[in-house]
C-alpha positions in Angstrom: 39.4 119.9 110.5 41.5 117.2 108.8 40.8 113.9 107.1 43.5 111.2 106.7 44.0 108.0 104.7 46.1 105.2 106.1 47.5 103.7 109.2 47.3 106.5 111.8 44.3 108.7 110.9 43.9 111.6 113.2 41.7 111.8 116.3 38.0 111.5 115.9 35.2 109.1 116.8 37.2 106.3 115.1 40.0 106.9 117.5 38.1 104.6 119.9 38.9 101.7 117.6 42.6 102.7 117.7 42.8 103.0 121.5 40.2 100.4 122.6 40.9 96.7 123.1 38.9 94.2 121.1 36.3 92.3 123.1 35.3 88.7 122.2 34.2 85.7 124.3 36.9 83.3 123.0 39.1 85.5 120.8 39.3 82.7 118.2 38.1 83.0 114.6 38.0 80.6 111.7 37.2 81.3 108.1 36.4 85.0 108.7 37.6 88.0 106.7 39.2 91.0 108.4 35.9 93.0 108.3 34.0 90.2 110.0 36.6 89.8 112.7 36.8 93.6 113.2 33.0 93.9 113.5 32.8 91.1 116.1 35.6 92.5 118.3 34.2 96.0 118.1 30.5 95.2 118.4 30.1 97.4 121.5 31.8 100.4 120.0 30.0 103.3 118.5 32.4 103.6 115.4 32.3 100.6 113.1 34.5 98.9 110.5 33.3 99.0 106.9 34.8 98.2 103.5 34.4 98.8 99.8 36.7 95.9 98.9 36.4 92.1 98.5 38.4 90.7 101.4 40.0 87.2 101.7 39.0 84.8 104.4 41.5 84.1 107.2 41.5 80.5 108.1 42.5 80.9 111.7 43.1 83.9 113.9 43.7 84.3 117.7 43.1 87.7 119.2 46.0 88.7 121.5 44.7 89.7 125.0 44.6 93.4 125.2 45.1 93.9 121.4 43.3 97.0 120.1 40.6 96.7 117.4 42.7 98.7 115.0 45.9 96.8 115.5 44.1 93.5 114.9 42.3 94.6 111.7 45.2 96.6 110.4 47.7 93.7 110.4 45.2 91.4 108.7 44.3 93.9 106.0 48.0 94.8 105.5 48.6 91.2 104.4 45.9 91.8 101.7 47.4 95.0 100.4 44.7 97.2 102.0 44.8 100.2 104.3 42.3 101.8 106.7 41.0 105.4 106.6 38.6 107.4 108.8 35.3 108.3 107.2 33.3 111.6 107.8 30.8 109.6 109.8 33.6 108.5 112.2 33.9 104.9 111.1 37.0 103.0 109.9 37.0 102.0 106.3 39.1 99.1 104.9 40.0 100.2 101.4 42.7 100.8 98.8 44.0 104.2 97.7 43.3 105.7 94.3 39.6 105.0 94.4 38.7 108.4 92.9 40.2 111.5 91.3 40.3 115.2 92.0 41.2 117.9 89.5 44.8 118.7 88.8 47.3 120.8 90.8 49.2 123.1 88.5 51.9 125.5 89.4 51.0 129.0 88.4 47.2 128.2 88.4 46.0 126.8 91.7 49.1 126.0 93.8 49.8 128.6 96.4 52.9 127.0 97.9 54.5 123.6 98.1 57.4 121.5 99.4 58.7 118.1 98.4 60.2 115.4 100.6 62.6 112.7 99.6 63.5 110.0 102.2 64.5 106.5 101.2 65.6 105.4 104.6 62.9 102.8 104.7 63.7 101.2 101.3 65.7 98.0 101.1 67.4 96.1 98.3 65.8 92.8 99.3 62.6 92.2 101.2 62.2 88.7 102.7 59.0 87.6 104.4 59.1 84.4 106.5 56.4 82.6 108.4 54.6 79.4 109.1 51.2 77.9 109.5 49.8 76.9 112.9 48.8 73.5 111.5 50.1 71.1 108.9 53.6 69.8 108.2 56.3 70.0 105.5 58.1 73.0 104.0 54.9 74.4 102.5 53.5 74.9 106.0 56.6 75.2 108.3 59.2 77.1 106.1 57.2 79.7 104.2 59.4 82.3 102.6 58.9 84.9 99.8 61.3 87.5 98.5 61.1 90.8 96.5 63.9 92.9 95.1 63.9 96.7 94.9 66.1 97.3 91.9 66.3 101.1 92.6 68.4 100.4 95.8 71.9 99.6 94.6 73.5 99.1 98.0 73.1 95.9 100.0 70.2 96.7 102.3 68.2 93.6 103.0 65.3 93.3 105.5 63.7 90.2 106.9 60.1 90.4 108.1 58.7 87.6 110.4 55.0 87.1 109.8 53.6 86.4 113.2 50.1 85.5 112.0 49.0 82.5 110.0 50.2 82.9 106.4 50.6 81.1 103.1 53.2 81.3 100.3 50.9 83.6 98.3 50.2 85.9 101.3 53.9 86.1 102.1 54.7 87.1 98.5 51.9 89.7 98.5 53.2 91.2 101.8 56.8 91.3 100.4 55.6 93.2 97.3 53.4 95.5 99.3 56.3 96.3 101.6 58.5 97.1 98.7 55.9 99.3 96.9 54.8 101.2 100.0 58.4 101.9 101.0 59.1 103.3 97.5 55.9 105.4 97.5 56.4 106.7 101.0 59.9 107.9 100.0 58.3 110.4 97.7 56.0 113.0 99.3 54.9 116.5 98.8 52.8 119.1 100.7 50.8 121.6 98.6 48.6 124.5 99.7 45.6 125.6 97.6 42.9 128.2 97.9 39.5 126.8 98.9 38.3 123.3 99.9 37.3 122.3 96.4 39.1 121.7 93.1 38.3 123.6 89.9 35.4 121.2 89.2 33.8 121.9 92.6 34.8 118.5 94.1 36.0 118.5 97.7 39.7 117.6 98.0 39.6 114.2 99.6 42.0 111.6 100.9 42.4 108.5 98.7 41.9 110.5 95.4 44.5 110.8 92.7 45.4 114.2 91.4 47.7 115.1 88.5 50.4 117.3 90.0 52.6 119.5 87.9 55.2 121.8 89.5 58.5 122.6 87.8 59.8 124.1 91.1 59.2 120.7 92.9 60.2 118.7 89.8 56.9 116.9 89.8 54.8 116.0 86.8 52.8 112.8 87.6 49.7 111.5 89.4 50.0 111.8 93.2 47.7 110.3 95.8 46.1 112.6 98.4 47.1 111.0 101.7 45.5 113.6 104.0 43.8 117.0 103.8 43.8 119.8 106.4 41.0 122.3 105.9 41.4 125.7 107.6 40.3 129.3 107.4 42.2 132.5 107.9 41.9 136.2 106.9 42.6 135.2 103.3 39.7 132.8 103.2 39.5 129.0 103.0 42.8 127.0 102.7 43.3 123.3 102.0 46.7 121.8 102.7 47.2 118.6 100.7 49.7 116.0 101.8 50.5 113.9 98.7 52.4 110.7 98.3 53.5 108.6 95.3 50.6 106.2 94.6 52.8 103.1 95.0 52.5 103.7 98.8 48.9 102.5 98.5 49.2 99.8 95.9 48.9 102.2 92.9 51.1 103.1 90.0 53.5 105.9 90.6 56.7 107.4 89.3 58.1 103.9 88.9 55.5 102.9 86.3 52.5 105.2 86.1 51.4 106.3 82.6 52.3 109.8 81.5 54.6 110.5 84.4 57.2 113.1 83.6 58.7 113.8 87.1 62.3 114.6 87.4 64.9 111.9 88.2 64.9 112.7 92.0 61.4 111.2 92.1 62.7 107.8 91.0 65.2 107.7 93.9 67.6 105.4 92.1 70.8 105.0 94.1 71.5 107.5 96.8 70.2 105.9 99.9 
């Protein structure tokens, strides 16, 4: 059994929202937030969209014919710095990472094995988001552009993102920042295996939680975010495999700015991409 946070949670009842096309009489929405839109286009589905966040209203949105429920809601929530995770009940929850905390992972105490992954191929020196509004005139509506710089990338590696949906200057800036932070966070990952399904305090290891991770072998000493958990049993008993990511991947503080972080320099990924 496994539970996953983010865009691409594994197969379960909520997979119907990933695979199934949204259904709506007109496909047109005005002044609705992503949850309201998601609930309307999936009203005939067993799994439902839910949220624990305050979402912004979208002034106008047109559902693309054949567009899946997940694709529609995911791109709207991405603009607002949110992600989607599957719940134990089989629903799809719009949320942010780092909503809770598990106990620490300490080498020599509860870490059975671990690996670290460093991949900065998706990081860029400059992130430019461009878009326009479906109504209005003037540069504020027809030539919207926002830019973010990733100072850790020393080579010239720009990327231009065209925002297909209705956007504003503030939304474009938020998307550029989220794109930079998520790329930085996703460049720094680790997989750690522990005995049992619960931490030392008896709490179930759960996606979306932070956990202080300290491993000299992996050169990690910082908060990491649990992105997914695989629960399994073998002759040795219960095993949990935790897939960890720098919290910046989900709009949290990580190696680039989290308090108390003492990870080695490879986790800052400064220049070698």
